[in-house]
NUDO-151806 format. One record per residue: x, y, z of N, C-alpha, C in turn. Coordinates in steps of 0.001 Angstrom, whole numbers, plus 500000, padded with zeros to 6 digits. Example, Ala and Ser with C-alpha at 12.3 -4.5 7.8 and 13.67 -1.06 7.14 Angstrom:
BEGIN
513190494310507800512300495500507800513200496700507800
512850497750507080513670498940507140512900500030507870
END
This chain:
BEGIN
479564259745928117478632259207926649478024260518926109
477136261127926916476424262376926331477318263353925723
478576263703926355479199264730925352479620264295924240
479973262754923676480372262322922640479234262244921676
477946262054922151476959262256921025476713263713920625
476728264582921760476521265883921320477663266334920527
478663266056920492479707266517919824479599266048918577
479089264732918255478976264212916818477781264849916036
476788265165916866475399265906916437476221267227916057
476766267988916727477433269302916314478203269299915218
479143268146915226479852268180913786479018267919912508
477977267059912774477071266659911625476371268014911251
475834268910912072475223270053911903476320271065911157
477527271349911740478410272237911073478816271509909559
478789270331909502479290269846908131478072270173907298
476899269857907722475841270080906682475737271558906410
476028272465907376475790273846907024476829274336905911
478030273884906194479402274154905265478959273559903815
478225272158903860477941271829902269476834272545901835
475830273090902462474750273646902018475530275299901442
476177275840902110476865276928901819477859276802900554
478526275869900374479342275518899250478566275254897969
477504274375898054476446274073896778476065275470896539
475457276320897535474793277484897318475587278384896397
476755278454897047477786279629896353478275278977895016
478298277603894724478660277196893334477551277313892402
476304277023892798475130277524892043475030278956891674
475338280010892239475363281246892188476428281688891220
477607281200891220478744281540890387478927281250888818
477778279962888584477700279548887180477335280530886480
477695280396885116477182281284883965477597282758884121
476921283383883221476968284976883302476297285418884543
476774286598885019476040287413886005474718287928885584
473627287926886715472400288769886133472575290225886345
471660291002886011471718292581886041471691292726887584
471999294095887881472106294442889260470854294488889849
470623294532891094469453294709891910469682294715893434
468603294880894173468826294974895658469118293593896110
469979293526897319470898292285897750469515291523898249
469483290138897678468163289323898421468668288871899757
467464288612900355467282287993901940467453286428901757
467957285726902535468302284302902267466794283431902175
466615282603901437465437281890901281464310282417900494
463685283657900962462595284535900367463191285460899236
464582285982899291464843286605898215464526288220898425
463875288700897143463598290039897355461910290142897398
461358289457897995459999289336898263459498290675898855
460071291230899659459626292384900212459851293640899315
460611293573898247460980294703897326459917294896896310
459112293747896040458045293738894960456948294647895587
456590295681894963455312296360895429454132295993895246
453151296148895955451915295905895791451151296648895136
451260298069895280450379299144894553451530300149893862
450948300678892832451798301801892116453506301217891797
453365299977891314454620299328890986455600300016890308
454996300683889129455963301340888066456633302459888995
456171303244890142456906304201890701457718303356891520
457690302432892186458872301663893118459815300996892177
459539300258890914460478299988890107461287301030889536
460657302278889164461637303396888720462600303884889799
462166303823890876463238304086892108464168303290892227
463750301852892178464662300920892196465908300840890848
465206301200889758466083301286888549466961302220888855
466568303356889182467622304480889555468805304258890149
468191303252891319469319302854892274470231301879891897
469689300907891375470445299575891156470360299405889689
469673299820888867469699299559887473470878299794886316
470530299073885114471662299115884357471060299637882818
471966300385882138471682300638880926471832299513879745
470911299545879039471151298317877995472432298247877223
472729299654876822473951299877876206475280299450876902
475129299257878434476140298918879164476312297524879464
475589296534878638475459295149879118476967294402879145
477719294968877994479059294569877835479976294685878943
479671295891879847480211296470880802479881296115882040
479117294734882143478572294317883319479670294050884373
480570293419884066481561292829884873482559294102885598
482590295268884793483531296339885038482688297687885773
481659297732885515480980299128885900479565299019886153
479163299495887185477844299718887431477261300943887007
476125301279885933475758302312885426474247302313885596
473739303412886605472175303273886708471487303535885444
470474302709885236469729302534884285468320302038884243
468010301146883148466531300592882928466327299138883375
467510298387883578467272296987883575467776296711885195
466892295969885857467187295503887392466857293993887425
467156293387888475466932291783888631466597291706890106
465301290814890148465209290624891407465008288847891739
465349288544892832465290287144893028464174286766894356
463180286020893863462198285538894688462097284139894830
462346283433895935462300282042895977462870281352895036
464176281471894659465042281046893897464601281096892364
463792282036892001463575282487890569464059283930890596
464466283960889188464825285245888863463960286199888038
463835287319888453462653288170887659463703289660887261
463731289586885812464329290719885366463380291680885028
463528292991885306462627294196885211463157295225884171
462393295291883117462833296270881963461974297398882231
462750298607882646461899300171883086461905300857882052
462074300556880649462051301533879581461553301045878284
460880301677877558460461301420876262461789301042875368
462987301595875443464140301414874656464707300091875394
464748300088876509465330298541876928464467297349876424
463282297737876553462359296685876053462455296222874544
462463297264873731462770297004872300464014296572872054
464829297002872516466352296443872400466782295080872771
466057294580873965466250293184874414465025292103873806
463921292524873720462826291439873269462578291737871981
462760292818871111462616292707869741463699292626868950
464786293376869285465850292995868373466825291758868743
466634291386870059467503290050870531466514289138871159
465176289252870727464184288223871373464523286936871389
465105286352870337465243285005870204466383284348871076
467033285289871689468107285163872717467442285113874333
466735286112874530466184286308875756464889285888876150
463835285640875185462537285295875532462521283720875381
461897283183876545461654282032876827460453281637877718
459823280547877686458838280290878573459109278894878952
458544278637880255458555277143880909457972276275880157
458241274906880139457625274037879569456422273626880476
455139273454879794453931272885880411453835271717880223
453982270571880801453660269158880314452341268956879969
451265269512880771449866269138880190449609269936878929
450186271045878619450020271621877259450552270551876322
451735270226876476452507269259875509451991267994875260
451351267466876446450552266245876286449313266496875201
448664267570875597447574267844874849447597268120873462
448482268787873078448990268988871679449327267616871296
450201266826871793450683265464871221449183264599871051
448454264613871784447105263839871742446371264504870702
446229265588870334445490266409869358445904265882868062
447288266119867806447900265626866582447876264105866426
447935263294867490447838262053867148446407261319866740
445361261970867484444035261757866955443812262294865529
444236263477865032444159263803863657444787263059862637
445956262401862899446703261687861971446214260258861670
END
């Protein structure tokens, strides 16, 4: 009896792990790939790659090692050219680092309507809605 229960528990554990890995792999493959960056650790991502002091120096080194040129965005799937754009993953959130003025102007000024976005803040939206409803 004990061996049957432990076998069922083991099968449930293995099935759960396989299901987790399948869902995680599916979520990663959706959409276009992110810019290159250091390989993230499970669950915490690149938390230890984010510097505390002199961050611009560390990001410059990471950019030289993993980065991508803004002009090579179209070649994302075929080549990795060291450059100014790199990507870090921290607790499931994606951080894109632009390490030069040229990359910043190209992506945020020229194509800002595509790339710039802010998360919705429900309290702010409720405040704005209440303020306009009072004035009306």
